[in-house]
N, C-alpha and C positions, 0 to 999 in steps of 0.2 A: 504493500499499499503507500509507503514510505518514497520507494523508488517509483511508482505511479504519479504520484503527488511533484516529485523533482522533475519528471519529465515534463508533465503539463506545465508546472511554472516556466521552463526553459523555453518550451515551445511559445507560451504565452508572451513571455520575454523578447522572443525573437520576431513574432508576429508585431509586437509594439515596435519593435525597432525598425522593424520594415517598413511600417507605415509612417514613423516619423522621418524619414528620408524621402525629401518632396523638394518641387521647385515649386515656389511661388510666383506667380506672375504678378509684376508690378507696374508696368508700363506697356504700351503698345500703341500702334497706329501713326505713328510719325513717319512719314517719307523718307527714310533714311537707312542703310544699311550699317548696322554697328560692327566694327572689328575689333577697335581698340577699347580696352578698359583697364583702367588702374585704380585699385581699392587701397586707399590708404591707411584707415582704421576703421573702426567700427560705426563711424559716422561719415565720412568724406569718401567719395571716389567720381571718378571723372569715366566719361565715353568719349569717343570719336569715331565717326563715320562719315558717309559719302556725303556727295552736294556740300562740301563745307561745314558740316555740323560737329558741334561740341556740346556736352553735357556735364552738369555737376548736381551731386547731391551732399546736403549736410546734415540729413536725418537718415542715414543708412538705407536709402534707395526709395522711400516714401513719398517724396517729390523730389521734381528735377527741374534745374533751371536751365534751357535749351537756349542755344544762338546758332546761327548759320554768318560765319566769320566774312564780313565785307571785302571783297576783291579776291575772294577764295571759294566761291560757290559752285566751281565746277571740280574743286580738289577732293579726292579720297582719301581721308585721312584714316590709315590703316592700324595707326598703333599712337598710344598716348601713355607717357609717364609723368604722375603726377606725385608730388611731395608734400603738399599741403593744399588747403581750400584756396590759397592764392599762386601756387607756384605749380605749373605743369608745361610739359613739351609736347607737340604733336608732330606728326611724321606723315607725310603724303606719299602714295605711290604713283607711278605714272609720270607723265611728263605737263609741266615741268615738276620735278621732284623737291618738294620743300619740307623745311624742319623750321617750327616757329615756336615761341617761348612767350608765355605770360608769367606774369609776377605780380598780378593785381586782381586773380579772380576771373579773368577772362574779357573785363572791359578792354584790354590793349592786346594783342599778338605783336611781338617783334620778330620779323624773318631773321632766323641765324644761317641759313643754308639754304642755296637755291641751285639747282641744274636743269637746264634746261635740255641738254644730249639726253635722247630717247632712248640710248643704250642704259641709262640710270633708270631703275626700277626699284625701289626701296620697299623691302619686306615686312620687316620687324626692328624692335628697338628695346634695348634692355640696360639697366643702370646697377651697377654694383654698390654705389653708393650716391649721394645727391652730387657729386663732383664728376665722378668717372662712368662713362657710358659708352655705348657701341650701337651703331645701325647697320643693320645687314641689309645687303640687295644682292638682286640677282648678278652671277660671274659675268665680268666684261674680259674679254682674251684670256680666258683659261683660269682667271682668279676671281673668288668671291669678292664683291664689292663690299667693305667693311670701314665704315667711318668711326672716329672716335673723338671723345670730348675728355678732358681733364678738369673744365671750369663750368661743369654744372649745363651744358649745352649752349654756352656763348658762342663758343667758336667749334668747327669739326672739321678734322683733316683725316686724309686716308691713312688706314693703318700701314706701318712700316713694311709688315710681313702678313697679307691675307690669305685663306687658306685656297689650296689648288680646288680646282673644279672640272670636272669633266666635261665633255660637250653634251649640250642638253641637260645638265644637271641644274636644278635650281631651289630656292627654298621659296615656302608658300607663305602668301602675305594675307592668310585665312583669320588669324587670332593674334599676331604680334607673338608668339609662343615659341617659335621655330628657332629661337636665340634664347639662352638663360645664361645668366652671370652669378658668380659668386664673388667672393672675397680675391680669390686666386685663379677660379675657373672660368672659362667661357666654352658652352657647350651649344653647338648649331646640330640640328636635322635637315636632312636635304631629300628631294624624290625628283621625279622626272626620270631622267636616264640611268639614275643610280640614285638608290637610298643610302644614306650614310650618316652616322654620327661622327661628328668633326668636333674634337675637341684641343683645348690647351690649358695647361695648369701652370703657366707663366706670364699669362696676361697677353698672350697672340705673338710671343716670339717664337714658338715653336708648336707645331699643330699635329695632331694624332687623327688617324682614319680608320674608321671602322665599318665595313659593308654592313648593311642591315637584310635580313632575309624577309624583306617586306615586298610585295608585289611593286615593280617598278617598270619602267621602260615607255610608258605615255606620259604626256604633259599633265595628267590629271592624278596621277599614283605617286605613291612614297609616303614618305614620314613628313608629318604636318606639324608636331608639336611634342614638346618634351618637357618633363617634370622632375625637377630634382630635390631629392631628399639627402643632399650628399651624394651617397650612394645608399639604396641602388636606384635606378632612375626608369621612368616608366614612360614609353614612345607610342605616339599614336598616332594614326593617319589613314590609308585605305585607298579608296578611288571616288574623288567627289561626284566624278561625271555619273556614277554608278553606285548612290551610297547606301543602297540597301545591302549591298555584298558585305557578308560579316568575316569574310576570309582575311588574313594578313592586314589585320586593323591593330592590334596592340602588341608590342614588344616588351619585355621586363630584362632588365640587365642586373644583374646579382653584384654582390662587393667585389668579386673578380672580373666584372664585365662580361660574363657569360650571359649569352642572350638565349631568351626562351619565349615561346607563345603561351599565353594563359589557357587554360583549361575549359575555361568559359569566357569567351570575349563578348565586348561591347555589341550592341545591336546597330552594325553599321558603321560607316565611316564615321570619324571621328577629327575635328579640326584643333581642339584644345583639349590639354591634360593638365591639372593643378593637383600638388599635393596639399592635402588638408591637414592632416594630423597622423603622426604613428604610421601606420599601414593603411591609412584610407587616402585614396584617390579619386577624384571626379573627373569625369569626361564628359563632352558634348559635341554636338555636329548637327547636320541636318536631319537625322532620322530621331534625334532625340538623344536625353541625357544617362549616363550610367554610372556608377560607383562601384570600386572595390575596396572592401575592408580587408583585404589579407596581401597587402604589397602589390597588386596588379595581377594574381593567378586567377581570380575568377571577377566575374563584374554580371550585375544585375540592372536592367534598365529601369529608371524610378521616374521619366518623363518624356512623353512623345513629342513636345514641341521643340522646333528648329531652334538651336541659338548656335551662334560661332564661335562664341569664347566664353570660358570661366575663369573668375580669378579670385584669389583668397586676398584678405587684408594682410599687408605688410606688418602692421602693427596692430593685430586683433583677431576677431573670428569670423568678421562678416565676409559671406562668399556671395558675390554677384554673378548672373550670365546675362549676355546680352546677344543680340542678332539682329535679323532683317525687320523692315518694317518699326523700328525703333524698340523692339522687344527687349524686355530687362526682368529678370527672374532673380528671385532670393533662394538659395540652396538652405534648406532647414533639414538639421542633421541633429 
């Protein structure tokens, strides 16, 4: 009898835990596709998207202040890095490529980088601290474009040694999470002709290359996002042109960088993955949002709605998602 009670209590707990993992819609209906998301803390977060659109919240996503930046109405701001309610940096893909910065909560935006050369296509941005950051772009002449700043985004210059690239290999400007940085590491994932994990543990002076056994070979396939918990790492991707395909979507790298596929993977293509805490990872994409509570080995779908990106607060527990038509969601765990 006691054993039955214990099993019943365990099943009840697991049922409650499953129900508690959900995505709560907060906003939708804006005619913009959001791919840039930066969550500062449990109150402050910023969004960036198509048609020159930027938004921020001061109350954890309950309400948002939206704007279309004058003069940049045709820009697609694929990534954003925010440091406070006043300071944020946005990056546009396409031509011209721009990097803009605000220090007054979006009242004014100063142009810090501009490149009209059509070979420049910026994909993602990440900062290891408020002063030092990188912008990753598609390869030019066999090298990934890598811009760096050492003064908080005031000026940008090409990195002295950027990673090598195969022909038709590229990064994906899908969620701003194909490049991640820590105090000493830079990690990049790629797709297209090759799916690779490209890393540096000395600030970009030397690069290490690991081929990923994700399906690649076409422009819509490969690795789209990487999540760091120091080690292990979780890489997600797939085929965004056939987003219901469930094969070749997730890879887990253990402490010795051994690659493995999960025993149960996410429900289709995933464009973004985020480490939440301990062994918990959240991923999202156009077919829906999935969670793993065992370090990436098994995944469970928790929401059907399409999102492009998921991010956790740099300082806090708030986790938000964002996607097309101005959609914003709150992850409840």
